[in-house]
N, CA, C and O atoms as a GROMACS GRO file, in nm:
protein
  288
    1MET      N    1  -1.311  -1.605   1.299
    1MET     CA    2  -1.171  -1.640   1.307
    1MET      C    3  -1.108  -1.631   1.168
    1MET      O    4  -1.173  -1.655   1.066
    2THR      N    5  -0.982  -1.597   1.168
    2THR     CA    6  -0.904  -1.588   1.046
    2THR      C    7  -0.776  -1.667   1.067
    2THR      O    8  -0.717  -1.661   1.176
    3VAL      N    9  -0.732  -1.738   0.968
    3VAL     CA   10  -0.607  -1.813   0.976
    3VAL      C   11  -0.506  -1.746   0.885
    3VAL      O   12  -0.538  -1.712   0.771
    4ARG      N   13  -0.384  -1.726   0.934
    4ARG     CA   14  -0.278  -1.663   0.853
    4ARG      C   15  -0.149  -1.741   0.868
    4ARG      O   16  -0.125  -1.807   0.969
    5SER      N   17  -0.067  -1.731   0.766
    5SER     CA   18   0.066  -1.791   0.770
    5SER      C   19   0.171  -1.684   0.790
    5SER      O   20   0.261  -1.702   0.872
    6LYS      N   21   0.162  -1.574   0.718
    6LYS     CA   22   0.252  -1.458   0.731
    6LYS      C   23   0.400  -1.499   0.727
    6LYS      O   24   0.482  -1.445   0.801
    7GLY      N   25   0.432  -1.594   0.640
    7GLY     CA   26   0.570  -1.635   0.625
    7GLY      C   27   0.624  -1.717   0.741
    7GLY      O   28   0.744  -1.743   0.747
    8LEU      N   29   0.538  -1.756   0.832
    8LEU     CA   30   0.581  -1.833   0.948
    8LEU      C   31   0.574  -1.982   0.917
    8LEU      O   32   0.503  -2.023   0.826
    9ALA      N   33   0.646  -2.061   0.990
    9ALA     CA   34   0.642  -2.206   0.972
    9ALA      C   35   0.505  -2.261   1.012
    9ALA      O   36   0.454  -2.354   0.950
   10ASP      N   37   0.447  -2.204   1.115
   10ASP     CA   38   0.317  -2.248   1.165
   10ASP      C   39   0.211  -2.142   1.136
   10ASP      O   40   0.241  -2.024   1.125
   11GLN      N   41   0.088  -2.187   1.125
   11GLN     CA   42  -0.022  -2.094   1.104
   11GLN      C   43  -0.065  -2.034   1.236
   11GLN      O   44  -0.043  -2.092   1.342
   12GLN      N   45  -0.126  -1.917   1.228
   12GLN     CA   46  -0.182  -1.851   1.345
   12GLN      C   47  -0.330  -1.827   1.320
   12GLN      O   48  -0.372  -1.801   1.207
   13THR      N   49  -0.409  -1.836   1.426
   13THR     CA   50  -0.552  -1.808   1.417
   13THR      C   51  -0.578  -1.675   1.486
   13THR      O   52  -0.538  -1.655   1.601
   14LEU      N   53  -0.646  -1.585   1.417
   14LEU     CA   54  -0.683  -1.454   1.472
   14LEU      C   55  -0.829  -1.462   1.514
   14LEU      O   56  -0.914  -1.503   1.436
   15VAL      N   57  -0.858  -1.423   1.639
   15VAL     CA   58  -0.993  -1.428   1.693
   15VAL      C   59  -1.040  -1.285   1.713
   15VAL      O   60  -0.970  -1.204   1.772
   16TRP      N   61  -1.160  -1.254   1.663
   16TRP     CA   62  -1.217  -1.120   1.667
   16TRP      C   63  -1.333  -1.116   1.765
   16TRP      O   64  -1.405  -1.215   1.780
   17ASP      N   65  -1.352  -1.002   1.833
   17ASP     CA   66  -1.463  -0.989   1.928
   17ASP      C   67  -1.589  -0.940   1.857
   17ASP      O   68  -1.591  -0.926   1.734
   18ALA      N   69  -1.695  -0.914   1.933
   18ALA     CA   70  -1.825  -0.874   1.877
   18ALA      C   71  -1.817  -0.739   1.804
   18ALA      O   72  -1.898  -0.714   1.715
   19GLU      N   73  -1.723  -0.653   1.842
   19GLU     CA   74  -1.705  -0.523   1.776
   19GLU      C   75  -1.606  -0.530   1.661
   19GLU      O   76  -1.563  -0.426   1.609
   20ASN      N   77  -1.569  -0.652   1.620
   20ASN     CA   78  -1.478  -0.675   1.509
   20ASN      C   79  -1.336  -0.621   1.537
   20ASN      O   80  -1.270  -0.567   1.449
   21ARG      N   81  -1.293  -0.639   1.662
   21ARG     CA   82  -1.157  -0.602   1.702
   21ARG      C   83  -1.080  -0.729   1.734
   21ARG      O   84  -1.137  -0.825   1.787
   22LEU      N   85  -0.952  -0.731   1.700
   22LEU     CA   86  -0.868  -0.847   1.729
   22LEU      C   87  -0.863  -0.868   1.880
   22LEU      O   88  -0.825  -0.778   1.954
   23SER      N   89  -0.899  -0.988   1.925
   23SER     CA   90  -0.897  -1.014   2.069
   23SER      C   91  -0.793  -1.118   2.108
   23SER      O   92  -0.743  -1.115   2.220
   24GLN      N   93  -0.761  -1.211   2.016
   24GLN     CA   94  -0.662  -1.314   2.048
   24GLN      C   95  -0.586  -1.356   1.923
   24GLN      O   96  -0.636  -1.347   1.811
   25VAL      N   97  -0.465  -1.404   1.945
   25VAL     CA   98  -0.387  -1.471   1.842
   25VAL      C   99  -0.347  -1.605   1.901
   25VAL      O  100  -0.291  -1.612   2.011
   26GLN      N  101  -0.378  -1.714   1.827
   26GLN     CA  102  -0.349  -1.848   1.874
   26GLN      C  103  -0.256  -1.917   1.774
   26GLN      O  104  -0.257  -1.886   1.655
   27ASP      N  105  -0.176  -2.011   1.823
   27ASP     CA  106  -0.092  -2.089   1.732
   27ASP      C  107  -0.175  -2.200   1.668
   27ASP      O  108  -0.295  -2.210   1.693
   28ASP      N  109  -0.112  -2.282   1.586
   28ASP     CA  110  -0.186  -2.386   1.514
   28ASP      C  111  -0.239  -2.497   1.605
   28ASP      O  112  -0.320  -2.579   1.561
   29GLN      N  113  -0.195  -2.500   1.730
   29GLN     CA  114  -0.245  -2.598   1.828
   29GLN      C  115  -0.355  -2.538   1.916
   29GLN      O  116  -0.410  -2.607   2.002
   30GLY      N  117  -0.388  -2.410   1.895
   30GLY     CA  118  -0.490  -2.344   1.976
   30GLY      C  119  -0.437  -2.279   2.102
   30GLY      O  120  -0.514  -2.230   2.184
   31ASN      N  121  -0.304  -2.278   2.119
   31ASN     CA  122  -0.243  -2.214   2.236
   31ASN      C  123  -0.246  -2.063   2.218
   31ASN      O  124  -0.223  -2.012   2.108
   32LEU      N  125  -0.273  -1.993   2.325
   32LEU     CA  126  -0.280  -1.847   2.323
   32LEU      C  127  -0.141  -1.787   2.307
   32LEU      O  128  -0.050  -1.817   2.384
   33LEU      N  129  -0.123  -1.701   2.205
   33LEU     CA  130   0.003  -1.630   2.185
   33LEU      C  131  -0.008  -1.487   2.233
   33LEU      O  132   0.081  -1.438   2.303
   34ASP      N  133  -0.116  -1.419   2.196
   34ASP     CA  134  -0.139  -1.279   2.236
   34ASP      C  135  -0.286  -1.261   2.268
   34ASP      O  136  -0.372  -1.329   2.213
   35ARG      N  137  -0.314  -1.167   2.359
   35ARG     CA  138  -0.451  -1.130   2.391
   35ARG      C  139  -0.458  -0.979   2.401
   35ARG      O  140  -0.365  -0.915   2.451
   36TYR      N  141  -0.569  -0.921   2.354
   36TYR     CA  142  -0.583  -0.776   2.348
   36TYR      C  143  -0.710  -0.732   2.420
   36TYR      O  144  -0.813  -0.799   2.413
   37TRP      N  145  -0.702  -0.616   2.490
   37TRP     CA  146  -0.817  -0.554   2.554
   37TRP      C  147  -0.832  -0.412   2.501
   37TRP      O  148  -0.734  -0.346   2.467
   38TYR      N  149  -0.956  -0.367   2.495
   38TYR     CA  150  -0.987  -0.236   2.438
   38TYR      C  151  -1.067  -0.154   2.538
   38TYR      O  152  -1.145  -0.207   2.617
   39GLY      N  153  -1.047  -0.022   2.532
   39GLY     CA  154  -1.119   0.071   2.618
   39GLY      C  155  -1.255   0.104   2.560
   39GLY      O  156  -1.293   0.054   2.454
   40VAL      N  157  -1.329   0.190   2.631
   40VAL     CA  158  -1.465   0.225   2.588
   40VAL      C  159  -1.466   0.299   2.455
   40VAL      O  160  -1.566   0.294   2.383
   41LYS      N  161  -1.358   0.366   2.421
   41LYS     CA  162  -1.352   0.438   2.293
   41LYS      C  163  -1.302   0.349   2.179
   41LYS      O  164  -1.291   0.394   2.065
   42GLY      N  165  -1.273   0.223   2.209
   42GLY     CA  166  -1.232   0.130   2.105
   42GLY      C  167  -1.083   0.121   2.082
   42GLY      O  168  -1.039   0.046   1.995
   43THR      N  169  -1.005   0.196   2.157
   43THR     CA  170  -0.860   0.189   2.140
   43THR      C  171  -0.804   0.077   2.227
   43THR      O  172  -0.854   0.049   2.336
   44ARG      N  173  -0.698   0.014   2.177
   44ARG     CA  174  -0.637  -0.095   2.253
   44ARG      C  175  -0.570  -0.039   2.377
   44ARG      O  176  -0.491   0.055   2.368
   45VAL      N  177  -0.601  -0.096   2.492
   45VAL     CA  178  -0.545  -0.047   2.617
   45VAL      C  179  -0.446  -0.145   2.680
   45VAL      O  180  -0.368  -0.107   2.767
   46LYS      N  181  -0.450  -0.271   2.635
   46LYS     CA  182  -0.359  -0.369   2.694
   46LYS      C  183  -0.333  -0.482   2.596
   46LYS      O  184  -0.423  -0.525   2.523
   47LYS      N  185  -0.210  -0.529   2.595
   47LYS     CA  186  -0.172  -0.646   2.517
   47LYS      C  187  -0.097  -0.740   2.610
   47LYS      O  188  -0.004  -0.700   2.680
   48LEU      N  189  -0.138  -0.866   2.609
   48LEU     CA  190  -0.069  -0.967   2.687
   48LEU      C  191  -0.005  -1.064   2.590
   48LEU      O  192  -0.074  -1.129   2.512
   49ALA      N  193   0.125  -1.074   2.595
   49ALA     CA  194   0.197  -1.170   2.511
   49ALA      C  195   0.223  -1.293   2.596
   49ALA      O  196   0.292  -1.285   2.698
   50ALA      N  197   0.169  -1.406   2.555
   50ALA     CA  198   0.188  -1.530   2.631
   50ALA      C  199   0.333  -1.576   2.625
   50ALA      O  200   0.382  -1.638   2.719
   51ILE      N  201   0.400  -1.545   2.516
   51ILE     CA  202   0.542  -1.577   2.502
   51ILE      C  203   0.617  -1.445   2.504
   51ILE      O  204   0.598  -1.363   2.414
   52PRO      N  205   0.702  -1.421   2.602
   52PRO     CA  206   0.773  -1.294   2.607
   52PRO      C  207   0.860  -1.273   2.483
   52PRO      O  208   0.919  -1.369   2.432
   53PRO      N  209   0.868  -1.150   2.436
   53PRO     CA  210   0.952  -1.124   2.319
   53PRO      C  211   1.098  -1.147   2.351
   53PRO      O  212   1.138  -1.135   2.467
   54PRO      N  213   1.179  -1.179   2.251
   54PRO     CA  214   1.322  -1.202   2.277
   54PRO      C  215   1.390  -1.073   2.322
   54PRO      O  216   1.351  -0.964   2.280
   55ILE      N  217   1.490  -1.087   2.406
   55ILE     CA  218   1.566  -0.971   2.451
   55ILE      C  219   1.674  -0.944   2.348
   55ILE      O  220   1.761  -1.028   2.323
   56LEU      N  221   1.667  -0.828   2.288
   56LEU     CA  222   1.766  -0.790   2.188
   56LEU      C  223   1.874  -0.707   2.255
   56LEU      O  224   1.844  -0.617   2.334
   57SER      N  225   1.995  -0.737   2.224
   57SER     CA  226   2.105  -0.660   2.282
   57SER      C  227   2.197  -0.616   2.170
   57SER      O  228   2.208  -0.680   2.065
   58SER      N  229   2.262  -0.507   2.195
   58SER     CA  230   2.356  -0.454   2.098
   58SER      C  231   2.493  -0.517   2.122
   58SER      O  232   2.516  -0.573   2.229
   59PRO      N  233   2.583  -0.509   2.025
   59PRO     CA  234   2.719  -0.562   2.048
   59PRO      C  235   2.786  -0.499   2.169
   59PRO      O  236   2.862  -0.565   2.239
   60THR      N  237   2.757  -0.372   2.195
   60THR     CA  238   2.816  -0.304   2.311
   60THR      C  239   2.767  -0.367   2.440
   60THR      O  240   2.846  -0.390   2.531
   61THR      N  241   2.638  -0.394   2.448
   61THR     CA  242   2.582  -0.456   2.569
   61THR      C  243   2.642  -0.593   2.591
   61THR      O  244   2.677  -0.627   2.704
   62ARG      N  245   2.656  -0.673   2.486
   62ARG     CA  246   2.715  -0.806   2.501
   62ARG      C  247   2.860  -0.795   2.547
   62ARG      O  248   2.905  -0.872   2.632
   63ARG      N  249   2.934  -0.700   2.490
   63ARG     CA  250   3.075  -0.684   2.527
   63ARG      C  251   3.085  -0.646   2.675
   63ARG      O  252   3.170  -0.699   2.746
   64ARG      N  253   3.001  -0.554   2.721
   64ARG     CA  254   3.005  -0.514   2.862
   64ARG      C  255   2.972  -0.630   2.953
   64ARG      O  256   3.035  -0.647   3.057
   65SER      N  257   2.872  -0.712   2.914
   65SER     CA  258   2.836  -0.825   3.001
   65SER      C  259   2.949  -0.928   3.004
   65SER      O  260   2.970  -0.991   3.108
   66LEU      N  261   3.020  -0.946   2.894
   66LEU     CA  262   3.134  -1.039   2.894
   66LEU      C  263   3.249  -0.986   2.978
   66LEU      O  264   3.316  -1.062   3.048
   67GLU      N  265   3.271  -0.854   2.971
   67GLU     CA  266   3.379  -0.794   3.050
   67GLU      C  267   3.349  -0.802   3.198
   67GLU      O  268   3.440  -0.816   3.280
   68ALA      N  269   3.221  -0.795   3.235
   68ALA     CA  270   3.182  -0.798   3.375
   68ALA      C  271   3.176  -0.939   3.431
   68ALA      O  272   3.171  -0.957   3.552
   69ALA      N  273   3.177  -1.038   3.344
   69ALA     CA  274   3.168  -1.177   3.390
   69ALA      C  275   3.297  -1.216   3.464
   69ALA      O  276   3.407  -1.179   3.424
   70PRO      N  277   3.280  -1.292   3.572
   70PRO     CA  278   3.400  -1.333   3.647
   70PRO      C  279   3.482  -1.432   3.564
   70PRO      O  280   3.426  -1.508   3.486
   71PRO      N  281   3.614  -1.431   3.580
   71PRO     CA  282   3.699  -1.525   3.505
   71PRO      C  283   3.669  -1.668   3.548
   71PRO      O  284   3.632  -1.695   3.662
   72GLN      N  285   3.685  -1.759   3.452
   72GLN     CA  286   3.656  -1.900   3.483
   72GLN      C  287   3.784  -1.978   3.493
   72GLN      O  288   3.781  -2.099   3.519
   0.00000   0.00000   0.00000
């Protein structure tokens, strides 16, 4: 296991598998943040993010959603 701060308020723990590949990222409380799976050739085939990434929208998208909103 490796512990990193990476400029974050909380530390993260990196967990490595027997082949020395990153398998999990945990927060400072031990909660799972990310999990990784690898194929037979060693390439990552799947990533599971326990916390979904934020939805980023452009100003145009926000403007369209406001225009489409019913009047209050």
